[in-house]
C-alpha positions in Angstrom: -0.7 -6.8 26.3 0.1 -10.5 26.9 3.3 -12.1 25.5 2.7 -14.3 22.4 4.5 -17.4 21.4 4.0 -18.5 17.8 5.0 -22.2 18.0 6.3 -24.8 15.6 5.8 -23.1 12.3 6.4 -25.1 9.2 8.6 -22.3 7.9 9.5 -18.9 9.3 10.5 -16.6 6.4 12.7 -14.1 8.2 13.6 -11.7 5.3 16.8 -11.0 7.3 20.1 -10.1 5.7 20.7 -13.8 4.9 17.1 -14.4 3.8 17.0 -17.3 6.3 14.1 -19.6 6.3 13.7 -21.5 9.6 11.8 -24.9 9.7 10.0 -25.8 12.9 10.7 -22.4 14.4 9.0 -20.3 17.1 8.7 -16.5 17.5 8.4 -14.9 21.0 6.7 -11.5 21.1 6.6 -9.0 24.1 5.2 -5.5 24.1 4.8 -5.4 20.3 8.4 -6.4 19.7 10.0 -9.7 18.5 12.0 -10.9 21.5 13.3 -14.2 20.2 13.3 -16.4 17.0 14.4 -20.0 17.2 13.4 -23.5 18.1 11.9 -24.8 21.3 11.4 -21.4 22.9 9.9 -21.4 26.4 6.2 -20.4 26.6 6.3 -19.1 30.2 3.1 -17.0 30.6 2.7 -16.4 26.9 -0.4 -16.9 24.8 0.4 -19.7 22.4 -0.5 -19.7 18.8 0.1 -23.1 17.2 1.6 -22.7 13.7 2.1 -26.3 12.6 1.6 -26.5 8.8 1.8 -22.8 8.5 4.2 -20.4 6.8 5.0 -17.3 8.9 6.1 -14.2 7.0 6.6 -10.6 7.9 3.4 -8.7 7.5 2.9 -7.5 3.9 3.2 -3.8 3.3 1.0 -1.9 0.9 2.6 1.2 -0.5 -0.2 2.7 -2.6 -4.0 2.7 -2.1 -7.1 4.9 -2.3 -9.3 3.4 0.4 -12.3 5.6 -0.4 -12.7 3.8 -3.7 -14.1 0.5 -2.2 -17.5 2.1 -2.5 -17.1 2.4 -6.3 -16.1 -1.0 -7.6 -17.2 -2.2 -11.0 -18.9 1.1 -11.9 -20.5 1.0 -15.4 -18.8 3.3 -17.8 -15.5 2.9 -16.0 -15.0 -0.8 -16.3 -13.3 -0.7 -19.8 -11.8 2.8 -19.8 -8.2 4.0 -19.8 -7.0 6.1 -16.9 -8.2 9.5 -17.9 -11.6 8.3 -19.1 -12.0 6.2 -16.0 -11.3 9.2 -13.8 -13.9 11.3 -15.7 -16.5 8.6 -15.0 -15.7 8.4 -11.3 -15.1 12.0 -10.3 -18.8 13.0 -10.3 -19.7 10.0 -8.1 -16.9 10.8 -5.6 -18.0 14.4 -5.4 -21.2 13.1 -3.6 -19.2 11.4 -0.8 -19.0 12.7 2.7 -17.3 11.7 6.0 -19.4 8.6 6.4 -18.6 7.3 3.0 -14.9 7.9 3.4 -14.8 6.3 6.9 -16.8 3.2 6.0 -15.1 2.6 2.7 -11.7 2.8 4.5 -12.9 0.3 7.1 -13.8 -2.2 4.3 -10.6 -1.7 2.4 -8.5 -2.0 5.5 -10.3 -5.2 6.5 -9.8 -6.7 3.0 -6.1 -5.8 3.3 -5.8 -7.4 6.7 -7.3 -10.6 5.5 -4.8 -10.8 2.7 -1.8 -10.6 5.1 -1.2 -6.9 5.1 -0.1 -5.3 8.4 0.8 -1.8 7.2 -0.7 0.3 4.5 -0.3 3.7 3.0 -3.3 5.6 1.7 -3.6 8.4 -0.8 -6.7 10.5 -0.1 -6.7 13.5 -2.5 -10.4 14.6 -2.5 -12.4 15.9 0.4 -16.0 16.4 -0.6 -18.7 17.6 1.8 -16.7 18.0 4.9 -14.6 14.8 4.6 -11.1 14.9 6.1 -8.0 12.7 6.4 -9.1 12.2 10.0 -11.9 9.9 8.8 -9.5 7.4 7.4 -7.1 7.6 10.4 -10.1 6.8 12.6 -11.0 3.8 10.5 -7.4 2.5 10.7 -7.4 2.9 14.4 -10.5 0.7 14.7 -9.2 -2.0 12.3 -5.8 -2.0 14.0 -3.5 -1.8 11.0 -0.3 0.3 11.0 -1.1 3.3 8.8 0.7 5.8 6.6 -2.0 8.1 5.3 -1.1 10.9 2.9 -2.8 14.3 2.7 -3.4 14.4 -1.0 -4.8 17.3 -3.0 -6.1 18.5 -6.3 -6.0 22.2 -7.1 -6.4 22.5 -10.9 -10.0 21.9 -12.1 -11.4 21.6 -15.6 -11.9 25.3 -16.0 -8.1 25.8 -15.5 -7.2 23.0 -17.9 -7.0 20.2 -15.3 -8.7 16.8 -15.3 -10.9 16.9 -12.2 -14.2 18.9 -11.9 -13.9 22.2 -10.2 -16.1 21.0 -7.4 -13.4 18.6 -6.2 -10.4 21.0 -6.1 -9.2 23.1 -3.3 -7.3 26.4 -3.0 -3.6 25.8 -2.6 -3.4 27.9 0.6 -6.2 25.8 2.2 -4.3 22.6 1.1 -1.0 23.7 2.6 -2.8 24.8 5.8 -4.5 21.4 6.2 -1.3 19.6 5.5 0.3 21.4 8.4 -2.7 20.6 10.6 -2.8 16.8 9.9 1.0 16.4 10.3 0.9 18.3 13.6 -2.1 16.3 14.8 -1.2 12.8 13.8 2.3 12.2 12.6 4.5 10.0 14.9 8.1 9.9 13.9 9.1 7.4 16.6 10.1 3.8 15.9 7.1 1.5 16.2 4.7 4.3 15.2 1.2 3.2 14.3 0.5 6.4 12.3 2.8 8.4 10.1 1.5 11.1 7.7 2.8 12.0 4.3 2.1 14.8 1.8 0.7 13.8 -1.6 -0.5 16.3 -4.2 -2.4 13.9 -6.5 -0.6 14.1 -9.8 1.1 16.4 -12.3 -2.2 16.9 -14.1 -4.2 18.0 -11.1 -2.0 20.4 -9.2 0.3 23.3 -10.1 4.1 23.3 -10.2 4.0 25.7 -7.3 2.0 23.3 -5.1 4.3 20.4 -5.9 7.3 22.6 -5.0 5.7 24.0 -1.8 4.6 20.6 -0.6 8.2 19.3 -1.0 9.5 22.2 1.0 6.9 21.7 3.7 7.5 18.0 3.9 11.2 18.5 4.4 10.5 21.2 7.1 8.2 18.8 8.9 10.3 15.6 8.4 7.6 13.7 6.6 7.5 11.7 3.3 6.2 12.7 -0.2 4.0 10.7 -2.5 2.3 11.2 -5.9 1.3 9.4 -9.1 4.0 9.4 -11.8 4.4 8.1 -15.4 1.4 5.8 -15.0 0.6 5.4 -18.7 1.2 6.9 -22.2 -1.4 9.6 -21.6 0.5 10.7 -18.5 3.8 11.0 -20.3 2.2 12.8 -23.2 0.7 15.3 -20.8 4.0 15.9 -19.2 5.8 16.5 -22.5 3.1 18.8 -23.8 2.5 20.9 -20.6 6.0 20.9 -19.0 8.3 20.2 -21.9 10.0 17.2 -20.2 9.4 13.6 -19.1 7.9 12.9 -15.7 11.1 11.9 -14.0 12.7 15.2 -15.0 9.6 17.1 -13.8 9.9 15.4 -10.5 13.6 16.1 -10.1 13.2 19.8 -11.0 10.6 20.3 -8.3 12.4 18.4 -5.5 10.5 15.2 -5.8 13.3 12.7 -5.7 15.2 11.4 -2.7 14.9 8.8 0.1 11.8 10.6 1.5 9.9 10.3 -1.8 7.9 7.4 -3.3 6.0 7.5 -6.6 3.0 5.3 -7.6 3.0 3.2 -10.8 6.0 4.4 -12.8 4.9 2.1 -15.6 6.5 4.3 -18.3 9.9 5.2 -16.7 12.7 5.1 -19.2 16.3 4.1 -18.5 17.5 7.5 -17.5 14.6 7.9 -15.1 15.3 4.5 -13.6 18.9 5.5 -13.1 17.8 8.8 -11.5 15.6 7.0 -9.0 18.3 4.6 -8.1 20.9 7.3 -7.6 18.5 9.4 -5.5 17.1 6.5 -3.5 13.6 7.4 -4.7 11.0 4.7 -4.0 8.3 3.2 -6.3 4.9 1.6 -5.5 4.3 -1.0 -8.2 0.6 -1.7 -8.7 0.4 -4.6 -11.1 -3.3 -5.5 -11.0 -4.4 -1.9 -11.5 -1.9 -1.5 -14.3 -3.5 -4.5 -16.0 -7.1 -3.4 -15.3 -6.5 0.1 -16.8 -4.4 -1.2 -19.7 -1.5 1.0 -18.5 1.2 -1.5 -19.4 3.9 -3.5 -17.6 6.2 -1.6 -15.3 9.9 -2.1 -15.8 10.2 -3.9 -12.4 13.1 -6.1 -13.4 15.1 -3.1 -14.7 14.3 -1.1 -11.5 15.3 -3.9 -9.2 18.5 -4.5 -11.1 19.4 -0.8 -10.9 18.8 -0.8 -7.2 15.5 1.2 -7.1 13.5 0.8 -3.8 10.4 -1.0 -4.8 7.2 -2.1 -3.0 3.8 -3.3 -4.0 0.5 -1.4 -4.0 -3.1 -2.6 -4.5 -4.1 0.9 -5.8 -7.8 1.9 -5.4 -10.4 -0.7 -5.4 -12.2 1.1 -8.2 -9.2 0.5 -10.5 -7.9 -2.9 -9.4 -11.3 -4.1 -7.9 -9.5 -5.8 -5.0 -7.3 -5.0 -2.0 -5.5 -8.3 -1.9 -1.8 -7.8 -1.4 -0.6 -11.4 -1.8 -2.5 -11.6 -5.1 -0.5 -8.5 -6.2 2.7 -10.3 -5.4 1.7 -13.1 -7.8 0.7 -10.7 -10.5 4.0 -8.8 -10.2 5.8 -12.1 -10.8 3.6 -13.1 -13.7 3.9 -9.8 -15.5 7.6 -9.7 -15.3 7.7 -13.2 -16.8 5.3 -12.2 -19.6 7.6 -9.3 -20.4 11.1 -10.8 -19.8 10.7 -14.6 -19.7 10.1 -17.3 -17.1 13.3 -16.6 -15.2 12.6 -12.8 -14.8 11.3 -13.1 -11.2 11.2 -15.8 -8.6 8.5 -16.3 -6.1 10.8 -15.4 -3.2 11.7 -12.1 -4.8 8.0 -11.2 -5.2 7.5 -12.0 -1.5 10.5 -9.8 -0.6 9.1 -6.9 -2.6 5.7 -7.4 -0.7 7.3 -7.3 2.7 10.8 -5.9 3.2 10.6 -3.9 0.0 7.5 -2.1 1.0 8.9 -1.3 4.5 12.0 0.2 2.9 9.9 2.3 0.5 7.9 3.8 3.4 11.1 4.4 5.5 10.3 1.8 8.1 13.6 0.2 9.2 11.7 -1.2 12.2 9.5 -3.4 10.0 9.7 -5.8 7.1 11.6 -8.8 8.6 11.3 -11.3 11.4 14.3 -10.4 13.6 14.9 -9.7 17.3 14.1 -6.1 18.0 11.8 -5.6 15.0 8.1 -4.8 15.5 5.9 -7.8 15.7 3.9 -7.4 12.4 3.4 -11.0 11.3 1.2 -13.0 8.9 0.5 -16.7 9.5 -0.6 -18.7 6.4 -2.2 -22.1 6.7 -0.8 -24.3 3.9 -3.1 -27.2 4.6 -5.9 -26.1 2.4 -6.8 -27.0 -1.1 -4.8 -24.1 -2.7 -1.4 -25.5 -1.7 -2.2 -29.2 -1.7 0.6 -31.1 -3.3 3.1 -28.3 -3.2 6.7 -29.2 -2.6 8.0 -25.8 -1.6 5.7 -24.0 0.8 7.3 -20.6 0.5 7.1 -20.5 -3.2 3.6 -22.0 -3.0 2.4 -19.1 -1.0 3.0 -16.8 -4.0 2.4 -19.3 -6.8 -0.6 -21.2 -5.5 -2.0 -19.5 -2.4 -3.7 -19.3 0.1 -4.7 -15.7 -0.6 -6.3 -15.3 2.8 -4.3 -15.2 6.0 -5.1 -17.5 8.9 -3.8 -15.1 11.6 -2.5 -11.6 11.5 -0.6 -9.8 14.3 0.1 -6.1 14.2 2.4 -4.6 16.8 1.9 -7.7 18.9 -1.9 -7.5 18.8 -4.2 -10.0 17.0 -6.2 -8.4 14.1 -7.2 -11.6 12.3 -7.7 -15.0 14.1 -8.6 -18.2 12.3 -9.4 -16.2 9.2 -11.8 -13.8 10.9 -11.4 -10.1 11.8 -11.3 -9.7 15.6 -11.0 -5.9 15.8 -14.4 -5.0 14.2 -17.8 -6.5 13.4 -17.1 -7.0 9.7 -20.6 -8.2 8.7 -22.1 -5.0 10.2 -19.6 -2.8 8.4 -20.3 -4.6 5.1 -24.0 -4.1 5.6 -23.4 -0.3 6.0 -21.1 -0.3 3.0 -23.8 -2.0 0.8 -26.3 0.6 2.0 -24.0 3.5 1.1 -23.2 2.1 -2.3 -26.9 1.6 -3.1 -27.6 5.2 -2.1 -24.9 6.4 -4.5 -26.3 4.3 -7.3 -29.9 5.6 -6.6 
């Protein structure tokens, strides 16, 4: 792997402890690690990437996604539904997926993330129809070149047992736990700089049993991996918890071992003050998915209150069937706007939104080796060209990245390797993949 010198950036947004922003700075990369940050660094034998007029940020980190859903965007019947009705519409379609649909859909979602500046993403795959496996998404991430934190999701309570999903999409809990062990043993890399780490992720309190939630937590701690699920997404979700479990979602999570620094929950739109305090005390993370929360009418998550309390918070694009896009920098802007709608124009600044999208996400996923541009950190970097029409006339290029755009990255480097160059994917033939995606979607429609 050749050394890389990113030279003469308009601004390098370090996200270091001082939140330093360096004008006219360079970044030297060797063997996937940041070797130096400063001005007038020597090029030696390095491959030079000119960054004049560009803002360089740490790679954005996506803390919640369902990559398989890029095959089911804008599905009639689900476009205007709340969460439970939306799921009821999509479940029968997802039941017809197989390994090729899972793999190709993941390729497309990962490419879309990369083009929006994302260098690392989690994924929550909780259904495995017709022979599909978590291995399919891991293979897709390997081809695209993004750092990947897939989670082995699961659903075990079907409609006949009072759950939401159809019986055809649920698995036995013994089979779920056995496969969780298999994928962790096969793919999880606990070392710094890991390209793949695996988590365990029963889908939600309304699709698995208390026993599976508890057993998954015990297994995760035994294996040293993280835990993930959906929690308190909307009013229906809270009402279900109160009716079925006699407590709010946060209490349910705590009772079953689902709080702590190795846990992160998606959405958390309806957390109350006591639950926010619980998450802050226990160092439990939250994946905030603002566009999806808007699309499904779930509400505005109490992000300002969570941040002020010290809750670890990252951003998530959620599934492309519920947010319709996998653009992480657009999520940062939406996070800012929603907090201002709820709390006033001074509720969140552009730089805070960018911090949540980078360093915040890395912290949620337990990646101390990522999230900032500092010597010794992994070289996951996004280079944004501010010379286009989106940012024309802007006075503050860092704020402009969130407030104006661009929403498409010029160059993306993951572990010292180019993934996007001059706005184009270099790790896969994207037009060919999109052609296959269109064919698979048309077959599902037909």
